[in-house]
C-alpha positions in Angstrom: -39.9 151.0 145.9 -42.6 153.7 146.2 -43.3 156.0 143.3 -43.5 159.7 143.8 -46.4 161.5 142.1 -46.4 165.3 141.7 -47.8 168.0 139.3 -45.5 170.0 137.4 -46.2 173.7 136.7 -45.3 174.4 133.1 -45.7 178.1 133.4 -42.5 178.3 135.5 -40.4 176.3 133.1 -37.9 178.2 131.1 -38.4 177.7 127.4 -34.9 178.4 126.5 -33.4 176.1 123.9 -30.4 175.3 126.0 -32.5 174.1 128.9 -34.5 171.0 129.3 -38.1 171.0 127.9 -41.0 170.4 130.2 -41.4 167.0 128.7 -37.8 166.1 129.3 -38.0 167.5 132.9 -41.2 165.6 133.7 -40.2 162.3 132.1 -36.8 161.1 133.1 -36.1 158.6 130.4 -33.3 158.0 127.9 -35.7 156.9 125.1 -35.8 159.8 122.7 -38.4 158.2 120.5 -40.8 158.1 123.5 -40.0 161.7 124.4 -40.6 162.8 120.8 -44.0 161.0 120.8 -45.0 162.6 124.1 -43.9 166.1 123.0 -45.8 165.8 119.6 -49.0 164.6 121.3 -48.7 166.9 124.4 -50.1 164.3 126.9 -50.8 165.9 130.3 -49.8 163.2 132.5 -49.7 164.4 136.2 -46.6 162.4 137.1 -43.1 161.8 136.0 -41.9 158.3 134.9 -38.5 157.0 135.3 -38.4 154.1 132.7 -35.3 152.7 134.1 -36.4 152.2 137.7 -40.0 151.5 137.7 -39.8 147.7 138.0 -39.6 146.1 141.4 -36.0 145.2 141.9 -36.9 142.4 144.2 -39.0 140.6 141.6 -37.5 138.7 138.6 -37.8 140.4 135.2 -41.2 139.7 133.7 -41.8 138.4 130.2 -43.0 141.4 128.1 -45.8 140.7 125.6 -44.7 141.3 122.0 -41.0 141.1 122.6 -38.5 138.4 121.9 -37.2 136.4 124.9 -34.1 134.4 125.2 -36.0 131.2 125.0 -37.0 132.2 121.5 -33.4 132.3 120.4 -33.0 128.7 120.9 -34.3 128.3 117.3 -31.6 128.5 114.6 -31.1 132.1 113.5 -31.7 131.1 109.8 -35.3 130.3 110.7 -36.1 133.2 113.0 -37.7 136.3 111.6 -38.3 139.3 113.8 -40.5 141.9 112.6 -39.4 145.2 114.1 -41.8 148.0 114.9 -40.4 151.3 116.3 -41.5 152.5 119.6 -43.1 155.4 117.8 -45.3 153.0 115.9 -46.0 151.1 119.2 -47.2 154.1 121.0 -49.2 155.3 118.0 -52.9 156.0 118.8 -55.6 154.2 117.1 -57.0 157.5 115.8 -53.8 157.9 113.9 -53.9 154.3 112.7 -57.4 154.6 111.4 -56.2 157.5 109.2 -54.6 154.8 107.0 -57.1 153.2 104.7 -57.7 149.5 104.9 -56.8 149.1 101.3 -53.4 150.6 101.9 -52.8 148.4 104.9 -53.7 145.3 102.8 -51.4 146.4 100.1 -48.6 147.0 102.6 -49.1 143.5 104.1 -49.2 141.8 100.7 -46.0 143.6 99.7 -44.3 142.6 103.0 -45.4 139.0 102.4 -44.0 138.9 98.8 -40.8 140.5 100.0 -40.5 138.0 102.7 -41.1 135.1 100.3 -38.6 136.3 97.8 -36.0 137.1 100.4 -36.5 133.7 102.0 -36.1 132.0 98.6 -32.9 134.0 97.9 -31.5 133.1 101.2 -32.3 129.5 100.6 -30.4 129.4 97.3 -27.4 131.1 98.9 -27.4 128.7 101.7 -27.7 125.8 99.3 -24.6 127.1 97.4 -22.7 127.6 100.6 -24.3 124.9 102.7 -22.0 122.2 103.8 -24.9 119.8 103.2 -23.7 119.4 99.5 -20.3 118.3 100.7 -21.9 115.9 103.0 -24.1 114.5 100.1 -20.9 114.0 98.0 -19.2 112.4 101.0 -22.2 110.1 101.5 -22.3 109.2 97.9 -18.5 108.3 97.9 -19.0 106.3 101.0 -22.1 104.4 100.0 -21.5 104.2 96.2 -21.4 100.8 94.5 -18.6 102.0 92.2 -15.4 100.3 93.2 -12.8 102.6 94.8 -15.1 105.6 95.6 -15.7 104.5 99.2 -12.0 104.9 99.9 -12.1 108.4 98.4 -14.9 109.5 100.7 -13.4 107.8 103.8 -12.1 110.7 106.0 -10.4 108.2 108.3 -7.8 107.5 105.6 -4.8 109.6 105.1 -4.5 112.1 102.3 -2.0 109.9 100.5 -4.4 106.9 100.5 -7.2 109.0 99.3 -5.1 110.5 96.5 -4.0 107.0 95.5 -7.6 105.9 95.1 -8.5 109.1 93.2 -5.8 108.4 90.7 -6.8 104.7 90.4 -10.4 105.5 89.8 -9.6 108.2 87.3 -7.3 105.7 85.4 -10.0 103.1 85.4 -12.6 105.6 84.0 -10.2 106.8 81.2 -9.4 103.2 80.3 -13.0 102.2 80.1 -13.7 105.4 78.0 -11.0 104.5 75.5 -12.3 101.0 74.9 -15.9 102.3 74.7 -14.9 104.8 72.1 -13.1 102.2 70.1 -16.3 100.0 70.3 -18.5 102.9 69.2 -16.3 103.6 66.1 -16.5 99.9 65.2 -20.3 100.1 65.6 -20.6 103.2 63.4 -18.1 102.1 60.7 -19.1 98.5 60.1 -22.7 98.0 61.2 -23.5 95.3 58.5 -22.4 91.8 58.1 -23.2 89.5 55.1 -23.6 86.0 56.3 -25.0 82.7 55.1 -28.5 82.1 56.3 -28.9 78.9 58.4 -32.2 78.3 56.6 -32.0 76.8 53.1 -34.2 78.0 50.2 -36.1 75.4 48.1 -36.7 75.7 44.4 -40.4 76.7 44.8 -39.4 79.9 46.6 -37.6 81.7 43.7 -38.3 81.8 39.9 -36.5 80.2 37.1 -34.2 82.7 35.5 -35.4 84.9 32.7 -33.5 83.8 29.6 -32.8 86.3 26.8 -31.3 85.0 23.5 -30.0 87.1 20.7 -28.6 86.2 17.3 -25.2 87.6 16.7 -26.4 88.6 13.2 -27.4 92.2 13.4 -28.9 92.4 9.9 -30.3 89.8 7.7 -28.6 89.5 4.4 -31.8 89.6 2.4 -33.0 92.9 4.2 -29.6 94.5 3.7 -29.7 93.7 0.0 -33.2 95.2 -0.2 -32.2 98.5 1.7 -29.0 98.9 -0.4 -31.0 98.5 -3.6 -33.5 101.1 -2.5 -33.4 104.9 -2.4 -34.3 105.4 1.3 -31.3 107.3 2.7 -32.5 107.0 6.2 -32.7 103.3 6.0 -29.2 103.1 4.5 -27.8 105.3 7.3 -29.5 103.1 9.9 -28.1 100.0 8.2 -24.6 101.4 8.4 -25.2 102.4 12.1 -26.5 98.9 12.9 -23.5 97.2 11.4 -21.1 99.8 13.0 -19.6 100.7 9.6 -17.6 103.8 8.9 -20.2 106.3 7.5 -19.7 109.3 5.3 -22.7 111.4 6.3 -22.2 113.8 3.3 -23.1 110.9 1.0 -26.6 110.8 2.4 -29.4 113.3 1.6 -31.2 113.4 5.0 -33.9 115.6 6.3 -33.0 117.6 9.5 -35.5 115.8 11.7 -34.2 113.2 14.0 -35.2 109.7 13.9 -38.0 108.6 16.3 -38.4 105.5 18.3 -41.3 104.1 16.2 -39.1 104.4 13.0 -36.3 102.7 14.7 -38.5 100.0 16.1 -39.9 99.1 12.5 -36.4 99.1 11.2 -35.1 96.7 13.9 -38.1 94.4 13.4 -37.4 94.1 9.6 -33.6 93.5 9.8 -33.5 91.1 12.9 -34.2 87.5 13.0 -37.7 86.7 14.3 -38.2 84.5 17.3 -40.1 81.7 15.4 -37.2 81.5 13.0 -34.6 81.4 15.8 -36.4 79.0 18.1 -36.8 75.6 16.5 -37.7 73.6 19.6 -38.6 74.4 23.1 -39.0 71.9 26.0 -40.1 73.2 29.4 -40.5 70.9 32.4 -40.1 67.9 30.2 -42.9 68.9 27.8 -42.5 70.1 24.2 -44.1 73.5 24.2 -44.9 76.0 21.4 -42.0 78.5 21.5 -44.3 81.4 20.6 -46.2 80.9 23.8 -43.3 81.0 26.2 -41.0 83.4 24.3 -41.7 87.0 23.4 -39.6 89.4 21.4 -37.9 92.2 23.4 -35.8 95.2 22.6 -32.1 95.0 23.9 -28.8 96.6 23.1 -28.2 93.8 20.6 -31.4 94.4 18.6 -34.6 92.4 18.7 -34.1 89.3 20.9 -36.2 86.6 22.4 -37.1 86.5 26.1 -38.3 83.8 28.3 -40.0 84.0 31.8 -40.1 87.8 32.3 -42.9 89.5 34.0 -45.6 91.3 32.1 -44.8 94.8 30.7 -47.3 96.4 33.1 -45.4 94.9 36.0 -42.0 96.0 34.6 -42.7 99.7 33.8 -44.8 102.3 35.2 -46.1 103.4 31.8 -45.6 100.3 29.7 -45.9 100.8 25.9 -48.3 98.6 24.0 -45.7 96.9 21.9 -48.0 95.4 19.4 -45.4 95.5 16.6 -43.2 93.1 18.5 -46.1 90.5 18.7 -45.7 90.1 22.5 -48.2 87.6 23.9 -48.9 86.4 27.5 -51.1 83.4 27.3 -50.3 82.5 30.9 -51.1 84.2 34.1 -48.6 86.8 35.1 -48.2 88.1 38.6 -46.7 91.2 40.1 -43.6 89.7 41.6 -40.4 91.2 43.0 -37.5 89.7 45.0 -38.5 91.4 48.2 -42.1 90.2 48.4 -41.6 86.9 46.7 -44.5 84.5 45.9 -47.7 84.5 47.8 -49.0 81.2 49.2 -52.2 81.4 47.1 -50.4 81.9 43.8 -51.1 79.4 41.1 -48.2 77.2 40.3 -48.4 77.9 36.6 -47.8 81.6 36.8 -45.2 83.9 35.3 -42.5 84.1 36.4 -42.4 80.4 36.5 -40.6 78.4 39.2 -38.5 75.3 38.5 -40.4 72.0 39.4 -37.2 70.2 40.3 -33.5 69.7 39.8 -32.0 68.1 36.7 -32.1 68.4 32.9 -35.6 67.0 32.7 -37.2 69.8 34.8 -35.3 72.5 33.1 -35.5 74.3 29.8 -34.2 72.8 26.6 -33.8 74.8 23.4 -32.8 74.1 19.7 -31.7 77.3 18.1 -31.2 78.0 14.5 -28.4 80.6 13.6 -29.3 80.6 9.8 -25.6 81.4 8.9 -26.5 82.1 5.3 -28.5 85.2 6.4 -25.5 86.8 8.1 -24.7 90.2 6.9 -22.8 91.7 9.9 -22.1 90.4 13.4 -21.8 92.1 16.7 -18.6 90.1 17.2 -16.1 88.3 15.0 -18.0 85.0 15.2 -21.4 83.5 14.5 -23.8 82.1 17.0 -25.9 83.3 19.9 -25.6 85.5 22.9 -27.6 84.3 26.0 -28.2 86.0 29.4 -29.8 84.7 32.5 -31.2 87.6 34.6 -33.8 88.6 37.0 -37.5 88.4 35.7 -38.0 92.1 36.6 -34.9 93.4 34.8 -34.1 94.7 31.3 -31.1 92.7 30.1 -27.8 94.2 28.8 -26.7 91.6 26.4 -23.6 93.2 25.0 -21.8 93.3 28.2 -23.0 90.4 30.4 -24.1 87.6 28.0 -22.3 84.4 27.3 -22.0 82.8 23.8 -23.5 79.7 22.3 -21.8 78.2 19.3 -23.8 76.5 16.5 -22.9 72.9 16.0 -22.5 72.3 19.7 -24.6 71.1 22.5 -24.3 73.4 25.6 -25.2 72.6 29.1 -25.9 75.5 31.4 -25.9 74.6 35.1 -27.8 77.4 37.0 -27.0 78.4 40.5 -29.0 81.3 42.1 -27.4 83.9 44.2 -30.1 84.9 46.7 -29.4 88.2 48.6 -31.9 89.0 51.4 -31.7 91.4 54.4 -33.1 91.6 57.9 -35.7 94.3 58.5 -33.7 95.5 61.4 -31.1 97.1 59.2 -33.6 99.8 57.9 -32.4 101.9 60.8 -28.8 101.7 59.6 -27.9 104.7 57.3 -28.0 103.7 53.6 -24.4 104.8 53.0 -23.4 102.2 55.6 -25.5 99.2 54.6 -25.0 100.0 50.9 -28.3 98.6 49.7 -31.9 99.8 49.1 -35.2 98.4 50.0 -37.9 98.6 47.4 -39.8 101.2 49.3 -36.7 103.4 49.8 -35.6 103.9 46.2 -38.0 104.8 43.4 -37.1 104.8 39.7 -38.8 106.8 37.0 -39.5 104.1 34.5 -39.1 100.7 36.4 -41.5 99.6 39.0 -39.0 97.4 40.8 -35.7 98.7 41.9 -32.6 96.6 41.1 -29.2 97.7 40.5 -29.2 96.9 36.7 -32.5 98.7 36.2 -31.1 101.7 38.0 -27.9 101.6 35.9 -29.9 101.4 32.7 -32.2 104.2 33.7 -29.4 106.4 34.9 -27.5 105.9 31.6 -30.7 106.9 29.7 -31.1 110.0 31.8 -27.5 111.0 31.4 -27.6 110.5 27.6 -30.7 112.5 27.2 -29.5 115.3 29.4 -26.1 115.6 27.6 -26.8 114.5 24.0 -30.6 115.3 23.9 -31.3 111.8 22.6 -31.4 108.2 23.9 -30.2 104.9 22.5 -33.1 102.9 20.9 -33.0 100.2 23.7 -33.2 102.7 26.6 -36.5 103.4 28.4 -38.0 106.8 27.5 -40.9 108.9 28.7 -42.4 109.3 25.2 -42.0 107.6 21.8 -41.3 111.1 20.4 -37.9 111.2 22.2 -35.2 111.5 19.5 -32.9 108.4 19.0 -29.2 108.7 19.0 -27.6 108.0 15.7 -24.1 107.2 14.5 -23.0 110.8 14.8 -24.1 110.8 18.5 -21.9 107.8 19.4 -19.1 110.0 20.9 -21.5 112.0 23.0 -23.3 108.8 24.2 -20.0 107.3 25.1 -19.0 110.3 27.2 -22.5 110.2 29.0 -22.0 106.7 29.9 -18.5 107.3 31.3 -19.9 110.3 33.3 -22.6 107.9 34.7 -20.2 105.2 35.7 -18.1 107.7 37.6 -21.0 108.8 39.7 -22.6 105.4 39.9 -21.9 105.2 43.7 -22.1 108.6 45.3 -22.3 108.4 49.1 -22.7 112.2 49.5 -25.8 112.4 47.5 -28.1 111.1 50.3 -30.9 110.3 48.0 -33.7 108.0 49.0 -36.9 108.5 47.0 -35.9 110.9 44.1 -35.4 109.5 40.7 -32.0 109.5 39.2 -32.7 112.1 36.5 -33.1 114.8 39.1 -29.8 114.1 40.9 -26.1 114.6 39.9 -25.3 111.0 40.5 -27.0 107.6 40.0 -26.8 106.3 43.5 -27.2 102.7 42.2 -26.5 100.5 45.1 -27.7 96.9 45.0 -31.1 96.1 46.2 -31.3 94.5 49.7 -33.4 91.8 48.1 -32.0 90.7 44.8 -31.6 87.5 42.7 -28.8 86.9 40.4 -28.0 83.7 38.6 -24.5 82.2 38.2 -23.9 79.8 35.3 -21.5 76.9 34.7 -21.2 76.1 31.0 -20.0 72.9 29.3 -20.0 72.3 25.5 -19.7 69.4 23.2 -19.6 69.0 19.5 -22.6 67.8 17.5 -21.8 65.0 15.2 -24.1 64.3 12.3 -23.2 60.5 12.2 -24.6 60.0 15.7 -28.2 59.4 16.4 -30.1 62.7 16.9 -33.6 63.1 17.9 -35.8 63.8 14.9 -37.5 66.7 16.5 -34.2 68.5 16.9 -33.2 68.3 13.2 -34.2 71.0 10.8 -33.8 70.6 7.0 -31.0 68.0 7.3 -28.4 66.8 9.7 -25.7 68.6 7.9 -27.7 71.9 8.2 -28.4 70.9 11.9 -24.7 70.5 12.7 -23.7 73.7 10.9 -26.4 76.1 11.9 -28.1 74.8 15.0 -27.2 74.7 18.7 -28.8 72.7 21.5 -28.9 74.3 25.0 -30.0 72.7 28.2 -30.6 75.0 31.3 -31.3 73.4 34.6 -30.5 73.3 38.3 -28.4 70.5 39.8 -29.5 71.1 43.4 -32.9 71.4 45.1 -31.8 73.4 48.1 -29.7 76.6 48.1 -28.1 78.8 50.7 -29.0 82.5 50.7 -26.9 85.4 51.7 -28.4 87.7 54.4 -27.4 91.2 55.4 -27.7 91.7 59.2 -26.5 93.9 61.9 -23.0 93.1 62.8 -23.1 95.3 65.9 -26.6 96.3 66.8 -27.6 98.6 69.8 -28.2 95.6 72.0 -24.6 94.3 71.3 -23.2 97.8 71.8 -25.0 98.2 75.1 -23.9 94.8 76.4 -20.3 95.4 75.5 -20.3 98.8 77.0 -21.8 97.5 80.2 -19.1 94.7 80.3 -16.3 97.2 80.1 -17.8 99.5 82.7 -18.4 96.6 85.0 -14.9 95.3 84.4 -13.1 98.5 85.2 -15.4 100.3 87.7 -18.1 97.8 88.8 -20.7 100.0 87.1 -24.3 98.8 86.6 -27.6 100.3 85.7 -28.4 100.9 89.4 -25.1 102.7 89.7 -26.5 105.1 87.2 -29.7 105.5 89.1 -27.7 106.1 92.2 -25.8 109.0 90.6 -29.0 110.5 89.3 -30.5 110.2 92.8 -27.7 112.0 94.6 -27.6 114.7 92.0 -31.2 115.5 91.8 -33.7 113.8 94.2 -31.5 114.0 97.3 -30.5 117.6 97.0 -34.0 118.7 96.1 -35.5 116.9 99.1 -33.0 118.6 101.3 -33.7 121.9 100.0 -37.4 121.3 100.4 -37.1 120.2 103.9 -35.0 123.3 104.8 -37.6 125.6 103.3 -40.4 124.0 105.2 -38.7 124.5 108.7 -41.2 126.5 110.9 -40.1 130.2 111.6 -41.0 132.2 114.6 -42.6 135.5 113.5 -43.5 138.0 116.3 -45.7 140.9 115.5 -46.0 144.1 117.7 -49.4 145.7 117.3 -50.0 149.4 117.7 -51.9 150.5 120.7 -55.5 151.7 120.6 -55.8 155.3 121.6 -59.5 154.8 122.7 -58.2 152.8 125.6 -56.1 153.8 128.5 -52.4 153.7 127.8 -51.0 150.6 129.3 -47.2 150.4 129.7 -45.7 146.9 129.8 -44.1 147.5 133.2 -44.8 145.7 136.5 -44.4 147.6 139.7 
């Protein structure tokens, strides 16, 4: 189709507003943007252009450069991005384009890139939330899951009734398994410890012979009581009345206002008590006659001055051990730092304190001949005469008044010793203390005693309570300083109340104390040690008859005196192997995990890989799908503005 070219005379055109403009008359086109551009730039083109009929109708439509064709739309709409440029921009001359600075253009392009990136991310998230791929992932999980029953839930070929049936069945299985697992967890938390008998026996050389403390029931020697009563020392007379627990009229004594100190009380107790050499007539240890002064030492107890055998050195018993020179304490043998938790080292010399038994039987035990000296009795702690004896841990301070058994003069007493060994597995350290109800040595520190035992804790706690409430301590209690006031007869009521208050708070689970000493807490928190040794005794007695043959080294003064005032005691083991008690985990984490896995496998067919499978479908699979969608290539078409320096080329083909 030929194109008609002609010149237009603009001078003859009417410039009336209601008529067509020269540009509109010259260019027959419906594109107002193009007309506006030509009007503004006043381009004198000597021909008119009909934009709707310029192409050759006998040729197929030609592909126009810079425009989207139908072939491009074969790509999914979500991945196609068309950058639109108005025709006004398309026809803009390069001179007008160069008016924009390069910096502004770069900024505009960067801004467009950021907007494109954020918009693409937002669209990806929206598509992820609305994307049917999530449903497909869930369906694939239900179909391919190793959990029993879920494949029927995800099978779309089944009817809705069948799928609901399997949903209900699977839910009931999950609830049942959860119920039993919760019950199992409660059992694990409430009873984590079991005390059982160890399959390994303990030989005699692995634990010490018991520490033996012996006290004469005579509180005050008759000769010393007569001396005090004949004297003018009111303080001594008041202490004598207190020691014998007599009713005292305090107004009858002219006392100074100062309280009695520990050193004064110590000297008084040494004078009125029977000494160890006078009490111990004969000592036989490991079948050998031994000087009693070498193996026994005086010690202060709640029954006065008593005699002790096989206790550790004072420096291993207390943090700040006093130098008790007045008690004539001697340690001619090697003493080691022993405690029930660490035990004996392999390189320890056999003849070290605390001593160990060499074997079972009376010959390898301890034999004592004790002299009660009845004629020296002035007052007794009980209504009888004789001795009080206690077997205890070598690192403990004994409490004779409450736990000792009696030995009667004129009788031969056999004491069969059976140790009670308590140990614990190191694995229970992770169990809370209020659950295992025992302390390791490193967990519980005392103020005075180096080694934690329940009896040491109780005695220290009683001392702390008494000092806090009554501002004094009993003479047998541990103190920080020798200047601490000693409780007298008038303080007995207060001391009794303090002891009762201590016993009420002996086991306080709410305190949660581990390493703070008892004096700084409102309760004692005195649970047993996880490693402790106690000794059970079995006692049998028989009458001493002077007509029978008695070993000469047993007799003191005469046989008549021997049968009336003296007692023979044999302490020994009857077995060489003993069973120990061990605290162990009743239900540890491994047992809990295996039991939980068994329940889940029974009801659901659950395994560890089933958990990995769930994590995979919830995280890795979804993330990989999202990443794959974001990396899908996009078709971006740009339309560049024309350069005014060149001739205007229209994308039309004749």
